[in-house]
C-alpha positions as CSV (number, residue, x, y, z in Angstrom):
1,X,-10.3,4.3,12.8
2,X,-8.0,1.8,10.6
3,X,-8.4,2.6,6.9
4,X,-8.6,-1.2,4.9
5,X,-8.0,-2.0,1.5
6,X,-8.9,-5.4,-0.5
7,X,-7.4,-6.3,-4.0
8,X,-10.4,-8.8,-5.9
9,X,-9.0,-10.6,-9.1
10,X,-10.8,-9.4,-12.0
11,X,-14.1,-11.2,-12.9
12,X,-14.2,-12.7,-9.0
13,X,-16.4,-11.3,-6.3
14,X,-14.0,-12.7,-3.6
15,X,-11.4,-10.6,-2.2
16,X,-7.7,-12.3,-2.9
17,X,-5.6,-12.8,0.7
18,X,-2.8,-11.0,1.0
19,X,-0.7,-13.9,1.6
20,X,-2.5,-15.0,-2.1
21,X,-1.6,-12.0,-3.7
22,X,1.5,-12.0,-2.9
23,X,2.4,-15.2,-4.0
24,X,0.8,-14.2,-7.5
25,X,3.7,-11.2,-7.5
26,X,6.3,-13.2,-6.4
27,X,5.6,-15.4,-9.4
28,X,4.8,-12.5,-11.9
29,X,8.4,-10.6,-10.6
30,X,10.2,-14.2,-10.8
31,X,10.8,-14.1,-7.2
32,X,11.0,-16.3,-4.0
33,X,8.3,-15.8,-1.4
34,X,9.8,-14.8,1.8
35,X,7.7,-16.0,4.5
36,X,8.2,-12.5,6.4
37,X,8.3,-10.1,4.2
38,X,6.1,-9.1,1.2
39,X,7.6,-8.5,-2.2
40,X,9.4,-4.9,-2.2
41,X,7.0,-4.1,0.9
42,X,4.4,-3.6,-1.5
43,X,2.0,-3.8,1.0
44,X,3.3,-1.0,3.2
45,X,3.6,1.4,0.0
46,X,1.3,0.6,-2.6
47,X,-1.4,-1.1,0.1
48,X,-1.2,2.3,2.6
49,X,-1.8,4.6,-0.5
50,X,-4.7,2.3,-1.8
51,X,-6.3,2.1,1.8
52,X,-6.0,5.8,2.4
53,X,-7.9,6.4,-1.3
54,X,-5.3,5.9,-4.1
55,X,-7.1,3.5,-6.1
56,X,-5.3,1.0,-8.8
57,X,-5.5,3.3,-12.0
58,X,-5.1,6.5,-10.2
59,X,-2.6,9.2,-11.2
60,X,-1.7,9.7,-7.8
61,X,-1.0,5.9,-6.8
62,X,1.4,5.7,-9.6
63,X,3.0,8.5,-8.6
64,X,3.5,7.2,-5.3
65,X,5.7,4.5,-6.9
66,X,7.3,6.2,-9.6
67,X,10.9,6.6,-8.5
68,X,10.9,2.7,-6.9
69,X,11.7,0.6,-9.6
70,X,10.7,-2.4,-7.6
71,X,7.4,-1.2,-7.4
72,X,6.7,0.2,-10.5
73,X,5.9,-3.6,-12.3
74,X,4.1,-4.8,-9.2
75,X,1.7,-2.1,-9.9
76,X,1.2,-2.4,-13.0
77,X,0.4,-6.2,-12.4
78,X,-1.9,-5.2,-10.1
79,X,-3.6,-2.5,-12.5
80,X,-4.1,-5.2,-15.2
81,X,-5.6,-8.1,-12.6
82,X,-7.1,-6.2,-9.6
83,X,-9.5,-4.3,-8.7
84,X,-9.5,-2.2,-5.7
85,X,-11.6,-0.9,-2.7
86,X,-11.1,1.0,0.1
87,X,-12.6,1.8,3.2
88,X,-12.7,2.3,7.1
89,X,-13.9,0.2,10.0
90,X,-15.1,1.7,13.4
91,X,-14.9,0.2,16.8
92,X,-18.6,-0.2,17.4
C-alpha cells in the first residue's frame, strides 16, 4: 500500500497541488522553478517524512531536516502556511 500525503493551505479546504506548492516554495525562497525537480528535493525528503506520519510541526519532521540548511526554511514556510494529512491507499 502506498503512503500518501496532502498539504492544504491554512484557511482552505482543498489540498494544494504539488506543482503549485513548489512554485510557492520557490517564490518564498527566491529561487526559479525547475520544471524537472522540486526545490531542494523537498518532496523526496519532507514529503516522504509526512507520508510516513511525521506531520507538519512535529519534532520528528524538524529533526529530519535539521542538518539540511536548504530545507529548514522550506519546512518553516510549510509549517507557517499549510496543514498536512498523511494516509495510505490500498489497491482495492
